[in-house]
N, C-alpha and C positions, 0 to 999 in steps of 0.2 A: 726587411719587411716580410711578414708571413701572413698567410691566410688561415683562418679558423672557421669551421662550420659548427654552428650550435643548433641542435634539434630541440624543438619545444612541443613534441607530439603528445605530451600529457595534458595539454590545456587547449582550450578553444582559441584559435588565433584572433577572432574578433574581440574576445574579452581581453586578450593580452595586448594587441596593438591599439585598441581603443577606437572610438568613433572617428572616421576619416583619418585613421593612422596617427591620431594625436599622441598616443603614448610612445609610438616608435619615433615620431619626430622629436619628442622630448628627450628620449634616450640618445638620439643622434646629437642633439644640442649639448648634452652632458659629456659626450665623448668627441670633441671637435677634432682630435688628432686621428681619428679612425674613419675609414671608409666602410660604411655599413649598408647592407642591402638585405631585404627580407621578402620572402615569398612563401606563403603557406606556413608550414611548420619549420622552415629552414631559414636560418639567419647566417649570412656570410659577413665576415669582418676582416679587414686588411689593415695592418699596422705593425708597430713594434711588438716584439714578443711579450714584454711585460704588460703593455697596455691591452693587448688582445686576451691575455690570460685573465687579467682582472675583469675585462668585459664578459668573458665566458662565465666566470664565477658569479658575477652580479646577475646575468641573465638567468642563470639557474635558480638563484634566490627569488627573482621576480616571478619566474615560472612556478616555483613552489607555492608562493603566496597566491598566485592566480588560481592554481589548482585547488587550494584549500577554500578560498573565499569567493571564487567565480567573479572576481572583479579586481581591477588594478588601478587604484586612484593615483593621481599625479604625486601627491605628497609621499606615498609609499615608494614610488620610483626614486624620488629625490633622496629620501632617507637611505634606501639600500645602496644607491650608487655612491653616495657620500660616505658610506660606511657606518651609518647610524642604524640602530635596531629599529625596525618599523613599529609604529605604535600599534599595539595589539588591539584587536576588536574585542568589545565586551561580549563574551560568549553567551551569558545568561542561559547556560545549559543547552546551547544549540546542538542539535543532532548533526546537521550539516548546514552549509550556506548555499542557498539557492541562487536564482538569477539575480544579477546586480548586487550580490553580496547579502541578499535578504536572509536573515537567520531563520531556520526552520527548527522549532523546538516544541516540546510538549507543552500544551496550553491548559491541561487539566490534570488533576492527580491521577486519574486512570490512564491518561496518555503516558504520563511518566512511569506508571506501573507497567505499562506495556513495554517501554524501553528497558526497564529493569528485568522484567520477566524474560524478554528475548535474550538478554545477556546471560541469564542463568539456565536457560533450557534450549534444547535443540528443536523442540516442537512447541509452538505457542498458539493457542486459540484466542482470538480477539472477537468478542461477541457483543452485540448491542445494536441500538437503532441507527437509522440513517443520520449522517451529519456529525457523528462523534469522532471522526478522524481516524478510524481504524485502518483503513487502506492507506491513507496518506502517510501516517506515521510508519506503517509497515514498509512502504516503499522507501521512505527516507532512511530507515535502518538498513535496508538493502543497499542503497546507494552509498551510504557511509562505509559499509563493509567493503564495497568495491573500491572506493577511493583509498581506504586504508590498507588495501591489498590483503584483507582477511578472506576474500573470496575472489574467484576468477570470473564469475559470471552471475547474472541475475536472471531468474526464471519467473515470469509473471503469468498467471493463468486464471481463467474464468470459465465456468460452464456456459455454453451458448444456449441460453433459454430465454424465450420471449417473455416480456413482463406483461402478460395478459392480452397480447394481440399477436396475430399471425402476420409475419412480415412478408411471406410469400417468397418468390424466387428473386433474390437480389441480383442486380447486374454485376458484371466484372468477373475477375478471376477469384481464386480461393481467398486471397488476402483481402480483396474488396468485399467479399461476402461476410467475413468474420470480423473485420475491423470495427464495425458499429458496436459489437458486443464488448470490444476491448478498449474503446475510446477513453473511458475513465482512467485506465492505467496509463495511456499515453499522456493524458492531461497532467497527471501527477509528475511524470518524468520530465515533462517540458518545463515545469516549475523549478526543477532541481538541476538539470543538466543543459548546458548551452546546445542550441539546435544542431550546430555542426558536429559537436562531439557526440550527441545522441544519435545522429544519423550514422556516424562511424561505428558506434557501439552496436547499433542494430544490424548494420551490414556485415560486421565481423562476428555477429552472434554472441558478443559479450553480454548484451541484453537481449533476451528472447521473450516475446509475448505470444502466447498461443492458447487456443481453446483447450479445455481439459481433455478432450478426446485425443489430442495429439501427444499426450504424456505417456500413453501405454507403451510398455516395453523399454522405457528409458531408465537409466540409473544416474541420478543427478549428484555428481561429486563436486566438491570445491565451489559450492553455489549457495546463494540465498534464494529460497523459493517462496513465493507468495501465491496462495490460492484465495481469490476474492469471490464474494457472493457464494460461499460454500453451502448455504442453506438450499441452493438449487442443484446440489449434487444428489445422485441416487446413492443407496447404500453401497453398491458395487463400485461406483465411480470414486467415492472418497477413500475406500479401502485401497483401490488401485493407486490413487494419488499419494496417499500417505506412505505407501511402501516403495515410492520412488526415491526416498531419502537415501543419499549416498554418504561416502566418507567426507569429513570436513565440510558438512553442509548443515544449514539450518532452515527451518520452515515456519512460516506464519500462515495460519488459516483464519480468514475473517468471514463473518456472516451475521445475519439478522434473522432469527427464527420466526419473526412476525411478518416477514416478506417473502414467503415461499411461493415461487411461480411454477412449481412442478405440476404436471397434470394431476387431476383428482385420483385418489387411491394410490399415489406414489409417495413413498415415505422419504423424508429428507435424510440424506446420508449424514449431514452434520449433526442433527439431533441424535441419531443412532450412535454415531462415533463418540459423542460426548458421554453417553451412558457406558459404552463398552470400555473406553479408555480412562474412565475416572480412577484416579489413584495410581496410574502407571508412572513410575519415576522418569524424570527427564521431560515431562510434558507440563507446560504451564497453561494457565487459563486466566484471562482478564475479562471481566464483564463490565461493559459500559452502560450508562443510564442516561436519562433525559438531561441531567445536569452537565453531561459531557458534550452536548451538542454545540458545535462551534460554527455552524452556518448562521444564516439570518435568524434573528430571535423568533421570527414567526414559525420556523421549523419546529422549535421546541413546543410551541403552543399547538401546532398541528398534531404532533406525536401524542401530546396529552389528550387532545380531543378524541383521537382515534382510540386511545386506551380506555377512556371513559365509555365510548360507544361500545367497544368490544365487551367491557365488563357488564354494561346494561343488557346487551344482547344475550350474553351467557346467562345472566340471572333470569331473563325472560324465558329463554329456552328451558332452563331448569324448572321454573314455575309451571310452564305448560306441560312438561313431561310428568311432573308430580301430579298435576290436576288430571291428566289423562290416565295415569296409573290408578288414581282413586276412582275414576269413573268406570274403569274396566275391571276393578277388583270385585269378585263375586261376594254378594252379601250372605251373611251367616245368621243363624238363630232367628229365622223368619217364622213368626207364628202363623199357623193355618187360619184361613178365614172361617168365619162361622162361630160355632160354639167354642167356649173356653175348654181347651183340652186338658187343663189341669183339674177340672171337676169330673167326678165320676158320672158315668152315663146314668140317666134316670132308670130306676127299676133294677139297678145292679144289686 
């Protein structure tokens, strides 16, 4: 009789063991000759050498399946333990599998274009209106790279700019003050990574979420870097951020030039960067439109209504400016009052 210890630290224990340890109980039932105990990411097994070796090999297969799909169904456990190949999930072009095995994939042609552009370039700009999935797909690509060990860490950043209102002095420490600005990034990650594993990644700084101001002075190697809401960066900020790109790193910059929350008279760094970097090799650009909106159908109609309003306002301001210009233009060739100057004076 020998004892083996199997470590499953690459997966979320809750996903692996199942609700109320149902998966672990099934595994124990399939190995009646072995004494099996599990705590956290450590599984101990006692039995004959051949049986424990087979157990260890099967646990590693189950762990690999769970890491890929974020779920471990009973039928997969039975297939693997019996030596059968598990039935493959229909990928349908999935980027990754999120919570409970939910496939996360491109839902529009431009989302797929973002996936392809990211693969071909080290810096990608994803531009377009709210609800088009720019940030969500960008984070999914980053998580996939981390899972496939193509990167060692993920860096997610946003400029801390209020959207039209002053929030005042928020309570708490520095993290408490900046987290409200970064919550959309947390929301996307929670869809893709089990909570226990996400907490571990955050604590070990494998995944880092920080305001843009915290990026100065860093060189980001072996990382996938995402800058969200880049329309709210200043010219100097975005230049600073783009030059953080290190070796074996890729960067995605997302933004919507129609939702700039910078103070008046401040120029958007994103708009300026797009002009300066146009045509530079190694930089990709994907532009999303109203048809790419994947939120509630009402969001698309809201965006269209605002676009019509903006167009009408622009036309009205142009007409008023032209009218004002005509009114202030000095008149020429004005005839003097009184006698007709074209006739010679009498008695000439």
